N, CA, C and O of each residue as an XYZ file, in Angstrom:
900
protein
N      87.152   -111.616     74.400
C      88.043   -110.458     74.534
C      89.406   -110.931     75.026
O      89.500   -111.651     76.020
N      90.481   -110.515     74.310
C      91.793   -110.979     74.726
C      92.239   -110.275     75.994
O      91.822   -109.152     76.275
N      93.087   -110.943     76.752
C      93.541   -110.396     78.020
C      94.451   -109.206     77.786
O      95.346   -109.250     76.942
N      94.214   -108.137     78.544
C      95.028   -106.936     78.444
C      96.230   -107.041     79.360
O      96.180   -107.696     80.402
N      97.333   -106.375     78.951
C      98.484   -106.255     79.835
C      98.108   -105.363     81.017
O      97.137   -104.610     80.944
N      98.875   -105.447     82.103
C      98.596   -104.603     83.262
C      98.904   -103.149     82.918
O      99.621   -102.861     81.960
N      98.350   -102.240     83.715
C      98.569   -100.811     83.470
C     100.052   -100.472     83.561
O     100.553    -99.688     82.755
N     100.761   -101.048     84.529
C     102.193   -100.774     84.674
C     102.946   -101.213     83.422
O     103.788   -100.475     82.911
N     102.649   -102.400     82.933
C     103.301   -102.905     81.724
C     102.988   -102.001     80.544
O     103.879   -101.668     79.762
N     101.730   -101.603     80.409
C     101.341   -100.736     79.301
C     102.071    -99.394     79.371
O     102.497    -98.864     78.345
N     102.214    -98.849     80.572
C     102.906    -97.570     80.713
C     104.372    -97.680     80.299
O     104.896    -96.786     79.634
N     105.029    -98.758     80.684
C     106.422    -98.965     80.291
C     106.540    -99.107     78.774
O     107.407    -98.494     78.152
N     105.675    -99.908     78.193
C     105.750   -100.130     76.751
C     105.486    -98.842     75.985
O     106.151    -98.558     74.989
N     104.513    -98.062     76.451
C     104.193    -96.816     75.764
C     105.345    -95.824     75.866
O     105.643    -95.127     74.896
N     105.992    -95.749     77.018
C     107.123    -94.842     77.173
C     108.294    -95.271     76.292
O     108.918    -94.434     75.641
N     108.590    -96.552     76.266
C     109.669    -97.051     75.410
C     109.365    -96.738     73.945
O     110.247    -96.316     73.198
N     108.118    -96.945     73.543
C     107.680    -96.642     72.174
C     107.903    -95.163     71.859
O     108.409    -94.822     70.790
N     107.524    -94.288     72.792
C     107.656    -92.850     72.587
C     109.114    -92.437     72.484
O     109.468    -91.617     71.636
N     109.960    -92.991     73.333
C     111.388    -92.655     73.313
C     112.038    -93.130     72.013
O     112.841    -92.411     71.419
N     111.693    -94.338     71.576
C     112.248    -94.859     70.327
C     111.797    -93.995     69.153
O     112.584    -93.705     68.252
N     110.527    -93.582     69.164
C     110.014    -92.719     68.095
C     110.749    -91.390     68.058
O     110.833    -90.745     67.013
N     111.284    -90.983     69.213
C     112.047    -89.738     69.312
C     113.529    -89.961     69.011
O     114.365    -89.088     69.245
N     113.837    -91.155     68.484
C     115.199    -91.548     68.114
C     116.139    -91.520     69.315
O     117.315    -91.172     69.202
N     115.593    -91.894     70.455
C     116.388    -91.995     71.671
C     116.788    -93.451     71.891
O     115.958    -94.351     71.759
N     118.049    -93.684     72.225
C     118.492    -95.022     72.606
C     118.032    -95.271     74.036
O     118.491    -94.616     74.972
N     117.133    -96.212     74.189
C     116.452    -96.393     75.467
C     117.253    -97.319     76.371
O     117.589    -98.443     75.999
N     117.547    -96.825     77.556
C     118.191    -97.637     78.590
C     117.410    -97.477     79.886
O     116.549    -96.605     80.004
N     117.719    -98.324     80.851
C     116.980    -98.296     82.109
C     117.032    -96.925     82.767
O     116.061    -96.494     83.388
N     118.165    -96.239     82.633
C     118.313    -94.929     83.269
C     117.307    -93.932     82.703
O     116.837    -93.058     83.432
N     116.963    -94.046     81.406
C     115.937    -93.181     80.825
C     114.589    -93.398     81.500
O     113.856    -92.450     81.784
N     114.282    -94.662     81.749
C     112.989    -94.987     82.353
C     112.934    -94.536     83.805
O     111.900    -94.058     84.269
N     114.036    -94.685     84.518
C     114.097    -94.223     85.911
C     113.795    -92.731     85.968
O     113.023    -92.275     86.811
N     114.409    -91.976     85.064
C     114.225    -90.522     85.049
C     112.816    -90.142     84.650
O     112.190    -89.313     85.310
N     112.297    -90.741     83.564
C     110.990    -90.345     83.055
C     109.855    -90.776     83.979
O     108.871    -90.055     84.144
N     110.001    -91.972     84.588
C     108.941    -92.505     85.434
C     109.061    -92.058     86.889
O     108.172    -92.298     87.706
N     110.194    -91.396     87.193
C     110.465    -90.980     88.577
C     110.344    -92.182     89.530
O     109.737    -92.101     90.598
N     110.936    -93.275     89.102
C     110.878    -94.516     89.866
C     112.279    -94.905     90.305
O     113.258    -94.310     89.855
N     112.383    -95.892     91.174
C     113.689    -96.333     91.663
C     114.323    -97.291     90.663
O     113.607    -97.994     89.950
N     115.656    -97.332     90.597
C     116.326    -98.281     89.704
C     115.903    -99.723     89.943
O     115.764   -100.494     88.994
N     115.695   -100.094     91.211
C     115.325   -101.479     91.508
C     113.932   -101.816     90.949
O     113.710   -102.918     90.449
N     113.004   -100.863     91.037
C     111.656   -101.081     90.507
C     111.694   -101.200     88.989
O     111.050   -102.079     88.416
N     112.446   -100.319     88.339
C     112.559   -100.363     86.879
C     113.209   -101.668     86.442
O     112.758   -102.291     85.480
N     114.259   -102.088     87.134
C     114.942   -103.340     86.785
C     113.984   -104.525     86.911
O     113.961   -105.403     86.048
N     113.196   -104.546     87.984
C     112.255   -105.654     88.189
C     111.188   -105.683     87.098
O     110.818   -106.751     86.611
N     110.697   -104.507     86.718
C     109.666   -104.460     85.680
C     110.234   -104.850     84.325
O     109.574   -105.547     83.555
N     111.453   -104.407     84.026
C     112.092   -104.789     82.760
C     112.325   -106.292     82.696
O     112.192   -106.903     81.636
N     112.670   -106.879     83.823
C     112.834   -108.336     83.862
C     111.524   -109.031     83.538
O     111.503   -110.045     82.839
N     110.439   -108.483     84.047
C     109.110   -109.034     83.753
C     108.785   -108.885     82.264
O     108.253   -109.806     81.645
N     109.104   -107.730     81.700
C     108.840   -107.507     80.276
C     109.661   -108.456     79.402
O     109.176   -108.954     78.386
N     110.908   -108.699     79.808
C     111.727   -109.677     79.085
C     111.132   -111.070     79.193
O     111.054   -111.797     78.202
N     110.716   -111.438     80.383
C     110.131   -112.766     80.612
C     108.917   -112.989     79.735
O     108.696   -114.090     79.230
N     108.120   -111.923     79.553
C     106.892   -112.035     78.769
C     107.109   -111.753     77.284
O     106.151   -111.613     76.524
N     108.377   -111.671     76.878
C     108.746   -111.470     75.475
C     108.157   -110.179     74.903
O     107.663   -110.150     73.777
N     108.221   -109.108     75.709
C     107.734   -107.809     75.260
C     108.876   -106.850     74.928
O     108.701   -105.926     74.134
N     110.040   -107.068     75.531
C     111.223   -106.263     75.217
C     112.441   -107.171     75.150
O     112.444   -108.281     75.681
N     113.473   -106.670     74.486
C     114.793   -107.299     74.525
C     115.783   -106.256     75.028
O     115.597   -105.057     74.820
N     116.831   -106.721     75.687
C     117.885   -105.834     76.177
C     119.204   -106.335     75.626
O     119.622   -107.457     75.915
N     119.864   -105.496     74.823
C     121.082   -105.896     74.142
C     122.321   -105.824     75.017
O     122.253   -105.481     76.197
N     123.460   -106.157     74.407
C     124.735   -106.162     75.134
C     125.089   -104.785     75.684
O     125.758   -104.680     76.712
N     124.643   -103.727     75.002
C     124.917   -102.361     75.457
C     123.782   -101.817     76.333
O     123.663   -100.610     76.542
N     122.959   -102.732     76.834
C     121.847   -102.390     77.741
C     120.763   -101.544     77.070
O     119.968   -100.898     77.753
N     120.730   -101.546     75.732
C     119.699   -100.802     75.026
C     118.426   -101.656     74.938
O     118.480   -102.849     74.640
N     117.304   -101.028     75.198
C     116.023   -101.709     75.272
C     115.286   -101.552     73.946
O     115.171   -100.446     73.417
N     114.795   -102.656     73.418
C     114.016   -102.648     72.180
C     112.699   -103.379     72.427
O     112.622   -104.277     73.266
N     111.677   -102.985     71.691
C     110.394   -103.675     71.760
C     110.407   -104.892     70.841
O     110.904   -104.826     69.717
N     109.865   -105.983     71.320
C     109.642   -107.132     70.442
C     108.427   -106.837     69.564
O     107.722   -105.862     69.825
N     108.157   -107.635     68.541
C     106.955   -107.401     67.729
C     105.672   -107.359     68.561
O     104.790   -106.539     68.308
N     105.571   -108.248     69.555
C     104.375   -108.247     70.412
C     104.329   -106.976     71.250
O     103.280   -106.343     71.374
N     105.475   -106.603     71.827
C     105.537   -105.389     72.629
C     105.231   -104.149     71.815
O     104.557   -103.236     72.291
N     105.724   -104.115     70.589
C     105.470   -102.980     69.701
C     103.981   -102.865     69.383
O     103.425   -101.766     69.380
N     103.342   -103.994     69.119
C     101.914   -103.983     68.793
C     101.093   -103.423     69.950
O     100.194   -102.609     69.740
N     101.401   -103.856     71.169
C     100.674   -103.362     72.341
C     100.901   -101.866     72.522
O      99.961   -101.107     72.756
N     102.174   -101.450     72.408
C     102.522   -100.041     72.616
C     101.875    -99.154     71.561
O     101.397    -98.063     71.872
N     101.857    -99.615     70.328
C     101.280    -98.818     69.249
C      99.772    -98.660     69.429
O      99.226    -97.579     69.209
N      99.104    -99.737     69.827
C      97.661    -99.649     70.028
C      97.331    -98.718     71.195
O      96.386    -97.932     71.119
N      98.109    -98.808     72.271
C      97.856    -97.945     73.419
C      98.118    -96.480     73.052
O      97.384    -95.588     73.478
N      99.153    -96.243     72.270
C      99.461    -94.877     71.834
C      98.341    -94.323     70.972
O      97.977    -93.154     71.095
N      97.796    -95.156     70.105
C      96.661    -94.728     69.275
C      95.468    -94.367     70.163
O      94.821    -93.343     69.948
N      95.178    -95.207     71.161
C      94.064    -94.924     72.066
C      94.291    -93.620     72.820
O      93.370    -92.822     72.997
N      95.507    -93.418     73.253
C      95.840    -92.197     73.993
C      95.544    -90.963     73.149
O      94.953    -90.003     73.643
N      95.943    -90.977     71.897
C      95.772    -89.804     71.039
C      94.319    -89.614     70.636
O      93.866    -88.483     70.460
N      93.593    -90.703     70.491
C      92.152    -90.591     70.251
C      91.453    -89.933     71.442
O      90.619    -89.045     71.268
N      91.798    -90.374     72.640
C      91.182    -89.816     73.841
C      91.536    -88.335     73.973
O      90.686    -87.527     74.347
N      92.787    -87.974     73.667
C      93.168    -86.557     73.713
C      92.282    -85.725     72.789
O      91.820    -84.648     73.167
N      92.048    -86.227     71.583
C      91.196    -85.516     70.636
C      89.790    -85.356     71.197
O      89.205    -84.276     71.120
N      89.248    -86.430     71.759
C      87.902    -86.393     72.325
C      87.810    -85.389     73.475
O      86.873    -84.593     73.536
N      88.779    -85.428     74.380
C      88.756    -84.547     75.542
C      88.886    -83.083     75.138
O      88.212    -82.215     75.693
N      89.753    -82.819     74.173
C      90.025    -81.432     73.772
C      88.937    -80.880     72.865
O      88.416    -79.791     73.107
N      88.594    -81.623     71.826
C      87.731    -81.082     70.776
C      86.250    -81.391     70.954
O      85.407    -80.787     70.290
N      85.922    -82.335     71.853
C      84.514    -82.639     72.122
C      84.097    -82.162     73.512
O      83.065    -81.507     73.659
N      84.892    -82.486     74.526
C      84.531    -82.095     75.885
C      85.040    -80.706     76.262
O      84.602    -80.131     77.258
N      85.966    -80.168     75.465
C      86.439    -78.803     75.721
C      87.441    -78.672     76.841
O      87.620    -77.583     77.386
N      88.105    -79.768     77.200
C      89.167    -79.685     78.200
C      90.374    -78.994     77.577
O      90.701    -79.216     76.410
N      91.025    -78.162     78.367
C      92.091    -77.320     77.839
C      93.203    -78.136     77.188
O      93.565    -79.211     77.667
N      93.730    -77.613     76.098
C      94.777    -78.252     75.292
C      95.949    -78.721     76.143
O      96.495    -79.799     75.911
N      96.337    -77.913     77.127
C      97.542    -78.253     77.896
C      97.283    -79.338     78.934
O      98.231    -79.888     79.495
N      96.019    -79.654     79.201
C      95.681    -80.616     80.252
C      95.295    -81.998     79.736
O      95.270    -82.957     80.508
N      94.993    -82.114     78.446
C      94.375    -83.361     77.983
C      95.304    -84.569     78.093
O      94.832    -85.697     78.236
N      96.603    -84.350     78.027
C      97.531    -85.483     78.068
C      97.393    -86.260     79.371
O      97.294    -87.487     79.355
N      97.386    -85.561     80.489
C      97.349    -86.269     81.768
C      96.015    -86.990     81.975
O      95.985    -88.067     82.571
N      94.924    -86.416     81.495
C      93.624    -87.086     81.617
C      93.546    -88.292     80.684
O      93.027    -89.343     81.062
N      94.063    -88.137     79.465
C      94.060    -89.260     78.517
C      94.909    -90.405     79.036
O      94.606    -91.572     78.791
N      95.965    -90.073     79.748
C      96.860    -91.094     80.277
C      96.138    -92.008     81.263
O      96.497    -93.176     81.406
N      95.127    -91.481     81.937
C      94.315    -92.284     82.859
C      93.271    -93.097     82.096
O      93.093    -94.288     82.351
N      92.589    -92.447     81.165
C      91.450    -93.071     80.494
C      91.838    -94.121     79.461
O      91.085    -95.068     79.231
N      92.994    -93.969     78.841
C      93.383    -94.860     77.730
C      93.413    -96.324     78.122
O      93.160    -97.196     77.291
N      93.721    -96.602     79.385
C      93.855    -97.995     79.826
C      92.499    -98.700     79.938
O      92.442    -99.926     80.023
N      91.408    -97.924     79.938
C      90.090    -98.527     80.087
C      89.375    -98.804     78.781
O      88.290    -99.385     78.783
N      89.966    -98.397     77.659
C      89.299    -98.594     76.377
C      89.427   -100.035     75.900
O      90.518   -100.604     75.911
N      88.314   -100.620     75.484
C      88.343   -101.915     74.817
C      88.510   -101.686     73.315
O      88.430   -100.554     72.838
N      88.740   -102.764     72.582
C      88.871   -102.647     71.127
C      87.612   -102.030     70.515
O      87.692   -101.197     69.612
N      86.447   -102.453     71.020
C      85.191   -101.944     70.466
C      85.026   -100.459     70.759
O      84.625    -99.693     69.884
N      85.334   -100.050     71.992
C      85.214    -98.627     72.344
C      86.186    -97.793     71.518
O      85.839    -96.702     71.064
N      87.385    -98.294     71.323
C      88.354    -97.588     70.482
C      87.806    -97.396     69.067
O      87.888    -96.307     68.498
N      87.253    -98.459     68.518
C      86.700    -98.405     67.156
C      85.565    -97.399     67.068
O      85.508    -96.604     66.130
N      84.662    -97.429     68.040
C      83.508    -96.531     68.015
C      83.931    -95.081     68.286
O      83.346    -94.150     67.733
N      84.934    -94.896     69.127
C      85.419    -93.545     69.411
C      86.051    -92.933     68.166
O      85.816    -91.766     67.855
N      86.851    -93.723     67.456
C      87.455    -93.231     66.214
C      86.377    -92.841     65.207
O      86.490    -91.824     64.522
N      85.324    -93.670     65.126
C      84.218    -93.380     64.201
C      83.486    -92.103     64.623
O      83.154    -91.266     63.784
N      83.238    -91.962     65.925
C      82.550    -90.780     66.442
C      83.332    -89.505     66.144
O      82.747    -88.461     65.853
N      84.661    -89.596     66.218
C      85.522    -88.430     65.987
C      85.841    -88.213     64.512
O      86.608    -87.317     64.160
N      85.244    -89.045     63.649
C      85.468    -88.964     62.199
C      86.926    -89.260     61.852
O      87.504    -88.639     60.960
N      87.500    -90.207     62.563
C      88.818    -90.752     62.275
C      89.896    -89.663     62.167
O      90.440    -89.426     61.089
N      90.196    -89.011     63.286
C      91.228    -87.960     63.261
C      92.590    -88.530     62.863
O      92.911    -89.679     63.164
N      93.370    -87.712     62.192
C      94.693    -88.132     61.733
C      95.782    -87.853     62.759
O      96.857    -88.451     62.714
N      95.498    -86.947     63.679
C      96.516    -86.587     64.672
C      95.837    -86.183     65.968
O      94.630    -85.943     66.005
N      96.625    -86.113     67.026
C      96.117    -85.640     68.308
C      96.137    -84.107     68.300
O      96.660    -83.516     67.355
N      95.583    -83.446     69.325
C      95.567    -81.978     69.334
C      96.947    -81.337     69.341
O      97.081    -80.149     69.050
N      97.973    -82.116     69.673
C      99.329    -81.576     69.698
C     100.076    -81.831     68.391
O     101.263    -81.528     68.275
N      99.361    -82.395     67.399
C      99.932    -82.557     66.077
C     100.569    -83.902     65.785
O     101.019    -84.133     64.663
N     100.622    -84.803     66.770
C     101.263    -86.091     66.573
C     100.338    -87.044     65.821
O      99.210    -87.263     66.263
N     100.779    -87.620     64.696
C      99.914    -88.537     63.950
C      99.514    -89.756     64.772
O     100.284    -90.244     65.599
N      98.302    -90.237     64.532
C      97.858    -91.473     65.163
C      98.495    -92.663     64.456
O      98.488    -92.720     63.226
N      99.041    -93.606     65.202
C      99.577    -94.817     64.557
C      98.499    -95.517     63.738
O      97.351    -95.629     64.169
N      98.877    -95.983     62.566
C      97.948    -96.721     61.730
C      97.150    -95.864     60.783
O      96.480    -96.387     59.893
N      97.206    -94.541     60.956
C      96.484    -93.662     60.048
C      97.387    -93.264     58.881
O      98.608    -93.193     59.019
N      96.776    -93.012     57.759
C      97.510    -92.559     56.575
C      97.780    -91.070     56.729
O      97.228    -90.236     56.011
N      98.644    -90.765     57.684
C      98.933    -89.378     57.997
C     100.439    -89.200     58.117
O     101.110    -89.963     58.812
N     100.954    -88.209     57.451
C     102.390    -87.979     57.457
C     102.675    -86.529     57.828
O     101.890    -85.629     57.530
N     103.806    -86.324     58.480
C     104.213    -84.967     58.788
C     104.577    -84.251     57.490
O     105.036    -84.890     56.544
N     104.380    -82.949     57.431
C     104.604    -82.218     56.170
C     106.050    -82.326     55.687
O     106.988    -82.375     56.483
N     106.205    -82.360     54.371
C     107.546    -82.299     53.797
C     108.197    -80.985     54.220
O     107.550    -79.939     54.252
N     109.462    -81.055     54.539
C     110.184    -79.849     54.926
C     110.070    -79.502     56.395
O     110.612    -78.487     56.832
N     109.369    -80.335     57.174
C     109.292    -80.046     58.603
C     110.665    -80.176     59.240
O     111.400    -81.129     58.984
N     110.993    -79.210     60.066
C     112.230    -79.237     60.826
C     111.929    -78.881     62.273
O     110.867    -78.348     62.594
N     112.882    -79.184     63.129
C     112.665    -78.823     64.521
C     113.146    -77.400     64.754
O     114.067    -76.915     64.096
N     112.505    -76.755     65.697
C     112.644    -75.313     65.881
C     114.080    -74.883     66.158
O     114.472    -73.777     65.786
N     114.869    -75.736     66.805
C     116.249    -75.338     67.093
C     117.118    -75.296     65.839
O     118.259    -74.838     65.900
N     116.596    -75.770     64.696
C     117.349    -75.756     63.439
C     116.904    -74.617     62.504
O     117.370    -74.520     61.368
N     116.014    -73.777     62.988
C     115.512    -72.653     62.199
C     116.391    -71.431     62.455
O     116.928    -71.262     63.550
N     116.533    -70.582     61.438
C     117.429    -69.435     61.546
C     116.672    -68.163     61.921
O     115.461    -68.061     61.727
N     117.411    -67.203     62.459
C     116.848    -65.905     62.812
C     116.208    -65.252     61.584
O     116.783    -65.240     60.495
N     115.023    -64.717     61.783
C     114.304    -64.057     60.697
C     113.286    -64.932     60.002
O     112.410    -64.423     59.302
N     113.382    -66.236     60.180
C     112.438    -67.143     59.535
C     111.049    -67.019     60.174
O     110.923    -66.840     61.386
N     110.031    -67.117     59.352
C     108.649    -67.207     59.831
C     108.230    -68.667     59.739
O     108.386    -69.302     58.696
N     107.704    -69.189     60.821
C     107.400    -70.617     60.879
C     105.966    -70.842     61.350
O     105.368    -69.998     62.017
N     105.441    -71.998     60.983
C     104.151    -72.456     61.510
C     104.390    -73.685     62.356
O     105.083    -74.610     61.931
N     103.829    -73.705     63.538
C     103.980    -74.853     64.434
C     103.203    -76.035     63.866
O     102.042    -75.902     63.478
N     103.859    -77.195     63.822
C     103.242    -78.408     63.283
C     102.970    -79.423     64.381
O     101.893    -80.016     64.432
N     103.941    -79.624     65.256
C     103.830    -80.718     66.227
C     104.573    -80.365     67.507
O     105.660    -79.788     67.474
N     103.978    -80.714     68.616
C     104.633    -80.650     69.920
C     104.927    -82.086     70.325
O     104.007    -82.878     70.524
N     106.199    -82.421     70.447
C     106.569    -83.805     70.721
C     105.927    -84.297     72.018
O     105.796    -83.556     72.993
N     105.537    -85.552     71.996
C     104.826    -86.139     73.140
C     105.651    -86.094     74.424
O     105.084    -86.062     75.516
N     106.972    -86.091     74.312
C     107.810    -86.061     75.511
C     107.634    -84.747     76.281
O     107.843    -84.713     77.493
N     107.256    -83.673     75.593
C     107.019    -82.400     76.279
C     105.695    -82.400     77.024
O     105.505    -81.611     77.949
N     104.783    -83.272     76.635
C     103.442    -83.261     77.208
C     103.412    -83.717     78.667
O     102.417    -83.519     79.364
N     104.502    -84.324     79.123
C     104.534    -84.801     80.507
C     104.494    -83.647     81.500
O     104.103    -83.837     82.652
N     104.896    -82.446     81.067
C     104.882    -81.283     81.961
C     103.667    -80.420     81.658
O     103.618    -79.754     80.624
N     102.691    -80.427     82.552
C     101.502    -79.606     82.370
C     101.869    -78.124     82.388
O     101.307    -77.332     81.631
N     102.813    -77.749     83.253
C     103.225    -76.347     83.339
C     103.857    -75.882     82.038
O     103.592    -74.771     81.579
N     104.696    -76.729     81.440
C     105.316    -76.368     80.165
C     104.261    -76.253     79.070
O     104.291    -75.312     78.278
N     103.327    -77.205     79.021
C     102.294    -77.163     78.001
C     101.400    -75.932     78.165
O     100.956    -75.354     77.172
N     101.135    -75.527     79.406
C     100.350    -74.305     79.636
C     101.121    -73.086     79.140
O     100.537    -72.180     78.544
N     102.434    -73.062     79.384
C     103.265    -71.966     78.894
C     103.184    -71.887     77.368
O     103.007    -70.807     76.804
N     103.317    -73.044     76.702
C     103.252    -73.063     75.244
C     101.888    -72.588     74.749
O     101.793    -71.834     73.781
N     100.830    -73.043     75.433
C      99.483    -72.618     75.037
C      99.322    -71.114     75.241
O      98.784    -70.429     74.371
N      99.776    -70.595     76.368
C      99.655    -69.160     76.646
C     100.415    -68.321     75.629
O     100.026    -67.192     75.331
N     101.505    -68.880     75.096
C     102.328    -68.166     74.109
C     101.928    -68.507     72.667
O     102.633    -68.155     71.722
N     100.799    -69.191     72.511
C     100.287    -69.573     71.174
C     101.247    -70.471     70.403
O     101.248    -70.467     69.172
N     102.055    -71.232     71.114
C     102.958    -72.178     70.464
C     102.231    -73.513     70.370
O     102.538    -74.476     71.074
N     101.255    -73.525     69.469
C     100.390    -74.678     69.254
C     100.259    -74.909     67.755
O     100.460    -73.980     66.973
N      99.924    -76.141     67.334
C      99.830    -76.425     65.902
C      98.929    -75.445     65.155
O      97.818    -75.137     65.587
N      99.444    -74.962     64.017
C      98.703    -74.031     63.185
C      99.047    -72.570     63.408
O      98.713    -71.720     62.582
N      99.716    -72.266     64.527
C     100.071    -70.877     64.838
C     101.393    -70.490     64.185
O     102.303    -71.312     64.078
N     101.497    -69.230     63.748
C     102.705    -68.744     63.092
C     103.500    -67.817     64.011
O     102.937    -67.045     64.787
N     104.821    -67.917     63.900
C     105.735    -67.108     64.712
C     106.940    -66.707     63.871
O     107.281    -67.369     62.891
N     107.574    -65.616     64.270
C     108.835    -65.198     63.673
C     109.963    -65.502     64.657
O     109.859    -65.196     65.845
N     111.044    -66.108     64.153
C     112.220    -66.349     64.981
C     113.021    -65.049     64.996
O     113.692    -64.722     64.018
N     112.953    -64.313     66.093
C     113.617    -63.018     66.137
C     115.037    -63.127     66.676
O     115.830    -62.196     66.531
N     115.363    -64.257     67.296
C     116.742    -64.444     67.770
C     117.004    -65.919     68.026
O     116.171    -66.626     68.594
N     118.169    -66.367     67.600
C     118.632    -67.709     67.921
C     120.084    -67.572     68.356
O     120.917    -67.084     67.592
N     120.392    -67.997     69.575
C     121.712    -67.767     70.147
C     122.346    -69.084     70.554
O     121.838    -69.783     71.431
N     123.462    -69.419     69.913
C     124.147    -70.666     70.243
C     124.817    -70.604     71.610
O     124.953    -71.627     72.281
N     125.237    -69.415     72.026
C     125.920    -69.275     73.318
C     124.984    -69.632     74.468
O     125.342    -70.412     75.351
N     123.790    -69.058     74.450
C     122.817    -69.344     75.511
C     121.919    -70.516     75.172
O     121.141    -70.986     76.001
N     122.044    -70.990     73.908
C     121.233    -72.113     73.436
C     119.745    -71.842     73.633
O     119.020    -72.626     74.247
N     119.318    -70.703     73.090
C     117.909    -70.323     73.182
C     117.404    -69.811     71.830
O     118.170    -69.329     70.996
N     116.096    -69.933     71.648
C     115.387    -69.404     70.492
C     114.299    -68.480     71.024
O     113.582    -68.826     71.963
N     114.181    -67.300     70.416
C     113.123    -66.376     70.813
C     112.117    -66.274     69.674
O     112.468    -65.946     68.541
N     110.868    -66.561     69.996
C     109.773    -66.495     69.030
C     108.901    -65.283     69.320
O     108.719    -64.885     70.470
N     108.369    -64.709     68.252
C     107.451    -63.591     68.416
C     106.270    -63.776     67.472
O     106.443    -64.087     66.294
N     105.074    -63.581     68.007
C     103.864    -63.561     67.187
C     103.149    -62.247     67.454
O     103.676    -61.378     68.148
N     101.966    -62.105     66.913
C     101.265    -60.832     67.036
C     101.010    -60.450     68.485
O     101.055    -59.271     68.839
N     100.741    -61.449     69.325
C     100.349    -61.139     70.703
C     101.279    -61.717     71.762
O     100.960    -61.651     72.949
N     102.408    -62.275     71.373
C     103.244    -62.905     72.391
C     104.700    -62.969     71.959
O     105.030    -62.858     70.779
N     105.562    -63.153     72.960
C     106.975    -63.413     72.735
C     107.398    -64.476     73.732
O     106.984    -64.447     74.891
N     108.223    -65.414     73.284
C     108.628    -66.518     74.158
C     110.071    -66.892     73.881
O     110.512    -66.919     72.732
N     110.806    -67.184     74.961
C     112.181    -67.686     74.861
C     112.175    -69.161     75.214
O     111.697    -69.553     76.278
N     112.713    -69.981     74.309
C     112.729    -71.427     74.508
C     114.162    -71.937     74.473
O     114.917    -71.572     73.572
N     114.555    -72.770     75.431
C     115.868    -73.420     75.349
C     115.887    -74.449     74.232
O     114.845    -74.978     73.845
N     117.088    -74.731     73.711
C     117.211    -75.664     72.597
C     116.617    -77.029     72.916
O     116.045    -77.668     72.032
N     116.742    -77.496     74.170
C     116.267    -78.850     74.475
C     114.746    -78.949     74.413
O     114.204    -80.050     74.329
N     114.054    -77.814     74.452
C     112.616    -77.796     74.207
C     112.342    -77.518     72.731
O     111.460    -78.130     72.128
N     113.099    -76.597     72.162
C     112.907    -76.245     70.751
C     113.145    -77.438     69.831
O     112.539    -77.530     68.763
N     114.027    -78.354     70.243
C     114.292    -79.505     69.367
C     113.212    -80.578     69.447
O     113.353    -81.655     68.867
N     112.133    -80.281     70.169
C     110.980    -81.178     70.234
C     109.710    -80.500     69.733
O     108.600    -80.974     69.975
N     109.893    -79.374     69.027
C     108.776    -78.651     68.426
C     109.008    -78.608     66.923
O     109.936    -77.956     66.444
N     108.148    -79.316     66.181
C     108.287    -79.368     64.731
C     107.599    -78.195     64.051
O     106.479    -77.832     64.410
N     108.271    -77.601     63.066
C     107.733    -76.441     62.363
C     107.991    -76.555     60.865
O     108.832    -77.339     60.424
N     107.259    -75.765     60.095
C     107.575    -75.579     58.681
C     107.777    -74.092     58.438
O     107.123    -73.256     59.061
N     108.693    -73.768     57.522
C     108.944    -72.383     57.164
C     107.807    -71.870     56.283
O     107.296    -72.592     55.427
N     107.423    -70.624     56.505
C     106.387    -69.972     55.729
C     107.046    -68.984     54.781
O     107.826    -68.136     55.214
N     106.744    -69.084     53.510
C     107.271    -68.138     52.520
C     106.438    -66.879     52.563
O     105.251    -66.890     52.236
N     107.066    -65.801     52.965
C     106.355    -64.527     53.048
C     106.464    -63.783     51.727
O     107.545    -63.709     51.142
N     105.350    -63.230     51.253
C     105.371    -62.502     49.979
C     105.204    -61.012     50.217
O     105.196    -60.232     49.264
């Protein structure tokens, strides 16, 4: 069995991977904010990651994953999403809570356990929040757009809740309570550039979302007949 990176290293690599996937230019300040850590701690850990050839830091202080770092981050992300599926759809843990539990368990999976878990779950293509598993032949639907780009009056189906939103259990519970989960349909009854908010309405709920949250919720338009 090959030696695993430490949990701290894995957490940094996974966060960098997630931010890059969100088309964010990653700098140390992003990690300080997301990890709620001190600048000195983040700097020391980044130095370690550079030493171990897991990240590079460019002239503009932008952080990139090396091929080795990317491989580790991608595998850990796959394990995380597999565990989320298992916790939500097999053990029945609430949709809004599975991220934090998976974040603990993912570090304990071996390659064999990962393989057997995927087989047990019948090789899911995405996590319960709609994010595709790395390495699976799964693609987001054609025409998917983020909710802040949808116009008033449009009827949409929720496709994906970006992983960056999953860090807040309270926010995820709010989304679950308002049925803003993959597969659910809503009407955009108001979009206001002045207040930078989107108001969604479904049969049993209404929710107001700021643009900075709406731009991390992927949807497709539904053609109403």
